[in-house]
SELUMLUM-694169 format. One record per atom (N, C-alpha, C, O): y, z, x. Coordinates in steps of 0.02 Angstrom, whole numbers, plus 50000, padded with zeros to 5 digits. Layout:
# SELUMLUM-694169
YZX
...
//
This chain:
# SELUMLUM-694169
464975684953928
464595679853961
463855681753966
463415677653955
463725688153982
463035690453987
462685690153920
462095688253916
463035692153866
462735691853800
462575684753780
462065683453748
462995680053799
462885673053783
462275670453820
461855666953791
462215672053885
461645669953925
461005673153899
460475669953896
461035679553880
460455682953853
460235679853787
459645678953774
460715678053746
460565674753682
460255667953691
459785666153656
460515664153739
460235657553755
459525658253782
459075654453764
459435663153827
458775664353856
458265666253803
457705663753803
458455670653757
458015672753703
457845666953658
457265665953639
458335662953640
458225657053598
457765652153632
457315649353600
457855651053697
457435646453735
456715648953737
456245645053729
456625655353747
455965658353749
455605657353682
455015655553681
455955658553627
455645657753562
455455650553548
454915649153521
455885645853567
455735638753558
455135636753600
454685633253576
455115638853663
454565637053707
453905640253684
453375637153688
453935646453661
453325649653638
453035646253578
452425645953569
453455643553535
453225639853477
452885633353499
452435630953464
453075630553554
452795624253579
452155625253619
451785620453630
452015631353640
451435632453683
450855635953647
450435638953679
450835635553582
450275638353545
449645634353563
449645628253559
449115637753581
448495634553602
448025634053543
447875639053510
447795628053530
447305626853478
446655624653512
446675620353556
446085627553493
445455625653525
445335618153519
445485615153467
445055615153571
444915607953570
444375606353519
444395601053488
443895610853511
443345609753464
443385615253411
443335621153428
443475613353350
443515618253296
442805620153275
442345615953278
442715626253253
442065628753230
441915625753162
442185627953111
441485620753160
441305617653097
440575618753079
440355616853025
440195621853124
439495622953110
439395629253069
439845633453063
438815629853040
438645635653001
438035639053031
437695636153074
437905644953009
437325648753033
436975651552972
437285654952931
436325650252965
435935652752909
435675659852925
435695664252881
435435660952986
435125667253003
435595672453029
436195671253036
435325678453043
435735683953070
435935682453142
435635678253176
436445685853166
436705684853234
436585690953278
436535696553254
436545689653342
436575694953392
437295695153416
437615690053423
437535701153430
438225701853454
438295699853527
437845701053567
438855696653543
439015695153612
439115687853627
439015683553584
439325686553688
439425679753712
438765676653733
438235679753724
438785670553760
438165667053776
437715670653825
437115670953816
438015673453878
437595676953928
437315683453900
436745685253916
437705686953861
437475693253831
436895692053782
436405695753783
436955687053740
436425685553691
435805683053727
435245684853708
435885678953779
435315676653818
434955682553850
434335682853850
435335687353877
435035693253908
434655697353855
434105699753868
434945698153796
434615701753742
433965698253722
433465701553707
433965691653720
433365687653705
432815689153755
432245690653736
432975688753820
432475689953871
432255697353872
431665698753883
432715701953859
432525708953855
432045710153797
431565713953804
432175706953741
431715707653684
431025705153702
430525708353688
431005699253735
430355696453755
429995701053805
429385701853801
430365704153850
430055708653899
429765714753865
429255717453888
430075717053812
429845723053777
429335721553722
429035726153695
429245715253705
428765713153653
428355707353681
428485701553666
427865709053721
427465703953757
427045699553711
426875693953731
426885701853652
426455697953608
426815691753584
427355692153554
426525685853596
426835679553576
426815678853500
427165674553472
426415682953465
426405682553392
426945686853360
427065686353300
427285690953400
427815695253375
428475691553379
428895692853422
428575686753332
429155682453336
429715684253287
430275681753295
429585688453237
430085689953186
430725692753217
431275691253193
430665696853268
431255699853299
431675694953340
432235696553360
431405689053352
431775683953390
432295680253348
432725676853376
432265680953282
432685677053238
433435677253256
433755672053257
433735683153270
434455683253285
434645679553349
435225677853359
434155678253392
434295675153457
434195667553457
434425664153502
433845664853407
433665657753407
434095653753359
434285656153306
434245647553378
434615643053334
434205641853271
433595642653271
434545639953218
434195638753154
433655633453163
433095634253137
433815628053198
433335622753208
432735624953250
432165623453232
432855628553304
432315630953346
431885636053308
431275636053314
432205640353268
431835645253228
431355641753180
430785644053172
431575636453148
431145632753102
430535629953139
429975630253113
430645627353198
430085624653237
429605630153259
428995629253257
429875635853280
429455641453301
429025643853243
428425645253253
429305644353185
428935646753127
428365642153108
427865644453080
428415635753122
427905630953105
427295631353151
426775628453135
427355634853206
426815635153255
426345640953242
426565646453226
425705639653249
425205644953241
424905646953308
424505651653312
425085643453361
424795644753426
425265649153468
425805650953447
425035650753527
425425654853573
426035650853596
425985645153616
426615653953592
427235650753611
427425652853682
427295658453703
427725648353717
427925649453786
428685649753789
429015644553792
428965655853789
429695656753788
429995657253858
430605657853863
429595657053910
429855657153979
429345653954025
428805652054003
429515653454089
429065650454138
428425654654146
427925652054170
428445660954128
427865665254135
427545666654067
427895668054018
426875666254065
426505668254006
426005673454029
425625671954075
425975679454000
426395681753945
427125682453968
427305680554023
427525685153924
428245685853937
428375689454003
427975693554025
428945687854034
429115691354097
429245698754086
429415700854031
429165702554140
429305709754138
430045711154134
430265715954103
430445706854167
431175707654167
431505700954180
431185696154203
432145700654163
432525694554174
433255696454188
433505701554165
433585692154226
434295693054240
434645686354227
434525681454262
435075686354176
435425680254156
436075679754196
436445684654203
436215673754221
436835672554258
437425673254210
437365671854150
437975675554236
438575676654196
438885670054173
438895665154210
439115669954111
439465664054084
440205664254101
440575659754081
440425669254137
441145669854152
441375664354199
441975663254205
440925660854231
441115655354275
441165648754238
441345643754268
441005648654173
441055642654133
441805641254120
442135645454090
442075635554143
442795634454138
443045632854068
443635634054054
442635630354024
442865628153958
442695633453905
442115634053885
443185637253883
443055642453833
442925639553764
442725643253719
443045633053755
442905629853691
442205626753689
442045623153641
441805627953740
441145624853744
440725626553683
440745632053656
440345621653661
439885622553606
439165623553630
438745625853591
439025621853693
438365623253722
438455624753796
438865621653830
438055629453819
438115631753889
437415632953916
437035637053888
437225629553970
436595631054003
436695636854052
437175636854091
436255641754050
436305647454095
435655648254134
435115647554106
435715649654198
435135650954240
434895658054231
435295662654223
434245658854232
433935665454222
433425666554276
432995662354288
433465672254310
432955674254358
432465678754321
432665683854292
431835676854321
431325680754285
430825683754334
430685680854386
430555689554315
430065692854357
429475695054315
429545697554259
428875694054344
428265696454313
427835699154369
427555695554409
427795705854371
427465709054427
427845707554491
428445708854496
427495704754541
427815702954604
428055695654605
428365693454653
427905691954552
428105684954548
428825684354521
429025687954476
429185679754550
429875678454527
429945671054513
429665666854549
430315669454461
430415662454443
431095661354413
431515665854412
431195655354388
431845653454358
431725649754293
431235646054285
432165650954246
432215647154184
432935644854178
433375647354213
433045640154133
433725638454113
433725638754037
433345635154004
434155642854010
434185643753937
434815640153912
435365641053938
434715636053860
435285632453831
435535636453772
435195637353721
436155638853778
436475642753726
436935638153686
437315634253716
436905638453620
437345634353578
437715638953530
437485644453514
438285636553507
438675640353458
438505637853388
438555631853374
438295642453345
438185641153274
438645645853235
438545651853237
439135643053202
439625647253168
439965651553221
440235648953269
439955658153211
440255662753260
439735665653308
439895670153346
439125663053307
438575665853346
438395661453406
438445655353402
438205664553460
437885661153516
437135662253509
436915667853499
436745656853514
436015657253504
435655652853555
435945648153582
435025654353567
434595650453611
434375644253573
434115644753517
434475638353603
434255632153572
433675628853610
433315624653582
433585630753672
433015628253711
432955632353775
433445635453797
432365632153805
432245635353870
431905630153913
431385627353895
432195628853971
431885624154019
431525628354071
431825632754102
430875626954081
430475630654130
430585627654199
430405621854210
430875631454244
431025628954311
430515631154363
430535628854420
430055635654344
429555638154390
428895634454378
428615634954324
428655630754428
428005627354419
427465632554406
427415637654440
427055631054356
426525635854339
425955632054307
426055627054273
425345634654317
424765631354288
424735632254212
424375628654178
425125637054186
425115638154113
425645634154077
425675634254015
426075630654114
426605626754082
426305620554049
425985616454082
426405619953984
426155614153948
426685608753942
426525602953927
427305610453954
427855605653952
428445608453991
428425614154013
428955604453999
429535606554037
430025610954000
430415614454031
429995610853932
430455614953892
430095618053833
429545615953815
430405622953804
430125626053744
430065621053687
429545620753654
430575617053676
430555611953623
429985606953634
429645605053586
429895604853696
429335600253711
428665603553697
428205600353672
428615609953714
427995613653699
427865613853624
427295613053602
428385614953585
428305615253513
428115608453484
427735608053436
428375603053512
428215596353488
427495594453503
427205590553465
427215597053556
426535595253577
426005599053537
425415597153538
426195604253503
425695608053464
425645605453394
425255608053355
//
């Protein structure tokens, strides 16, 4: 009797496990032309801000390529003027990106993350839009949340369009 129940239990488990295979709601259909930075959306956003903090020159953009979406990278390359990658110009001294672990949808294709930025004794906020391109998470836009006299627009993309 025990062997029969064990056999039925094992068979039931196998049948149920075959029925509970999880398939992502959104399949990865996008491609990526440029190189990638390793990590999830919050990790890549933090690497982007760390790079900016260590490379204050707005003309030093080549190293930003792994962090920017293909479309945003094309727009950045077209600009000859000073670019505003955060609420502070020049770049902030440090930044702390909010964790993406609270994002409930693991199939998300874009995730906005809040960023606390510091420049000297000043503190501000940005919101960075992370998008998935192929297997990479990349920055697609930055919304400036800190009012500043140097802000030419509300987002990085708007700044690029105005130049």
